[in-house]
Steps between C-alpha positions, in 0.01 A plus 500: 500500500458143624755367253749764616450395862551136403827587331616695806410209730685262271817705503481543879463125544812445292698760694398353837693182430771639272756505781486121521604434138839361587361241741751218543215251531354584161427195285731435203375663182316270260667455165385693197572468130814677390292679237168467323645306209608223740138459603357511147747246363446268798126509442553449129724198562243358742217540250687352204608144570525160339122485465513781243716283273301178494172540690353813346559401133361152562188627676443748222527221244271255679233755589415672175801715413373859475197408710727407790697822457173695522395324823854528639504876451151542651597310815832681509333843509183425697627243749874457539614862459272637777612220735865568421456875561321433830776266611775741400337795681441280805868404525634848431279669760602264779862418403434146622520147362205275422451383863562810711292713262187339647525729798225667298265227629674238719213255471609437142873475557477141380473639144859617538615159624318340207676733254839415650419128487386509136816695412711238679334222297577696185866549596541125547374378165601804293867461585507148360369636167777763506740212575388326180585816301850491651536137390391583144721809496808289575392232251467768230879526480526144366513451126288360357226588744438182705123506443528522122627146428409140581850356543536569874513254791151599621328456164283198418420328173180703489693830484400726213709799384443749221718438196642842424638381167195334346233681704245241385337406827141616503380419847418752768777604734324487831169332461398247759486255212861483386607339172471124478719249326382139469238567764756633751451851634806712439619771740662826399867531592436817705230319698733208575768745612250669735348184647788250483807721544393808698228347719562126473126503555343232720158338458312733734482689828504172690851432364729795577807289422854625561637854509610650168827646622553727200154651549559532875822689426314739268223540758742588781699728266183698432434533873857627550460758224166613644655536847794705373268728303265584788743476796504879540127534448346733245821700474667211311202326339389842372831527310503141373166552325657767279637204307258217575190708419631670186700219341193286417352794307815523291496126430126500424554782253789318329305173491195682365702649213653160430168319537295714261766459230479118509312315225146422614506755785198681359277194533595467866434868575162490326408195703601684818283807442215353295182559702244230573232711662261210545722404793415820690203317650721213612557517878836327462635797303415739785642277775820445302542875443431581868754247625758634254465867599523424874788255465691723259470828692509351849189667642385317813843350565633780722794574269364829364415611853851416620674686218284808560576492873855622423370800301526867576181600684407757235554275200216494244437127501185523288695638206782247554257211513329597174839526329614162631182325390533652153862381470415157639213450257721618213768248597244216506371588155855541367589157638198363319625641170845352564362157585255474215738632238738217591217247516385615156851432373501158664163416347617589151827314547320171565192562285261508797234739626586753771248343738704177485822651634385651829487353847481681832708507814853365536440301182492823302796658676728198514388298197361728229740791548816287506384326183427834335833647610687201357361590156607863500829618351768506773288276728747502791504879514121528494466229764747671735324835461150353532562296815694781662196718434277240668740496795480878546121495459467243775751669726304828508181334615691294757665812648170669570313193620776408743523864610128476585571212738813663647333838554203333668729313741721801575211743553328263739814408694622861527194604702633290789869482405610831337854363448360278223497801267878520531549122462270460203760304307471215753127470430575494126771237543284280721200523266706413192668205673171360631328530163797349315484198732121466491508522120742209462223247412425716195840392366416129500392292201138556601552865591316626192178345633547671836571834330188466285284420803625804697458730200153371416346549843699779667497750212158445346247571775663671798607835343147569374357429845759715675443789259126484567553497879741793473245713312216416738697577816645831380181632339233364734663434838749789511275704272558628147437860603764484774745324266441760228564778752829332600599481135419869451743587779770275354462582130374857524184415307201270529510174303246514217149373566563252219743316726259520793216353292735230378599411858140502622329325211673398177813324630328296777217402267734383224713303747193325643372412151841363400516300823163340430591408143838368613330242719238422236773425243732335752744245359718270707872575501692319227837488328482380142320166505548464876203598719568544869334252732215609731744486792742736320214735413392496864853610595475776240168624635645489851776730376237736359298493821805593710459857377133499596583345837755776567220755475251303712750376760647842572154659521394239758826547694466879503138495619545232765846581636568868437161662562260526793126549540206348317545339159375811318723727708799277423425499128456877497823559693698259277369671186613849601842629392781461752657817649814421295305508171587786269809646333830386645648847552359733760492810281272313260293356785428843640409640159265208437332535839671207677669511840884506485681187624810460722821438309360606163673838472790586274618770265295435191542719190174357369310684775666833457531520880667299772285207607404494868591213723269446795 
């Protein structure tokens, strides 16, 4: 009887304001995905980036092969997946970006600013890596491949190239100890191309040198492409990912078939999956796996939250998230098979062990791969395809991360200036121009040091901290019971208690343990043989602390400037949800037990009724 009365009251409340649905002052409708596939492919492209090609295989190799895979999958299921689901549900329920979504508890709005800031850092240094792929893509049309020989202007007397005719060199391809002749260390031709032609690398961060105009052109070209692809918001970027998200899978499949048929591929694959279970007790294995799952899938960055904020209110995000994580993990493992099959071939070609032909980071992407590609039949074709694949992989992640920043800015500005929603393209243009200008030092001769410093400190610590704060605020400040009730209204069913237990216990505990071990095993930032000076490391830690300071600074500002009463009264008031918190559309607000808001009414087929406008 009570439930029937509640339904009657609900319908009456909707009818009372139905006459105002065509209010001329209604706020512009927030964008939504054109269809569900747009959303899934965008998330897939965000989760599968350049790190899947070089970082995952290397970490697996250096941390016990199958043992690392075991730890990776444990952390994926018990830690990252619950955080990703929480973040996706959080964004979908509110239809807000990573800053405005903290109407749930304004005291912690600084978490949103920190997410936007970390994403901005990522956009800066990630675009220069995509720029390098453009440079290599263009160079791949030259025959012979410019990194395969030692007779170029940039080569030195120490240059060492593989003799494809005799094939009698027996030294490792990418060991830190290169071949020596008469006591002189020789340098592989692909390494000289990377350091002396592409980068014109300086001596260190203290010597940025001059601008590399070709790299600057590639860098700005990438920014132009990114701008054109997201200028219309998710309506255009959601269509672009149909190609950029699926094409890498096609290339990975082709490369996998080609790789496993190469001589020596089996030895590389065995090395990749061979378990070393004694390393399970090594803390470094767990910290490496944790960093990889959070960096790869973007939990704690605000990107997942932003993508979900454009979803249909009734979308089953839990199911989508599980599917995306499965596909992302599959892509990482597939990339590992591709990489190690080629490395096995390289090892056999030079008579070396597989563990002598692997090196991480840009050195693997822009030294080992080019050398491997130059040894395949039709090397120019494989190089063009491979570097175009890297370009599309990077572009997907850049779309979403930049969209996180843009959405945060637009959502915040539109609360005071509603016209911003209609002039969104100006925000996108301004953001791209500013970042392209700020990123110019990355295109200098010492830019690789700057890129390494930003990557080392902005991506390693902050996302884990932000994910932990996000869980604690939603589950303990807002309340897990209240959040679960909100999700029941949105999804039509209660999230499983497994997810609740994960949010309350397993995920926070694992993040804290990883954090502790990360600091115990801390290593100073370095690039090859170059170790950053204490002053440079201090700058890096300052960059990391900016995210923490966002949280603290906004909390202090909110309590001191926006609240009244005693300290405890201010803290309590700042922790409570704002009146605007809840679903964005009034029909959903009423159903979920929230008060309707002025200007939030429109004809919405998702509701099944006409939304009221107050």
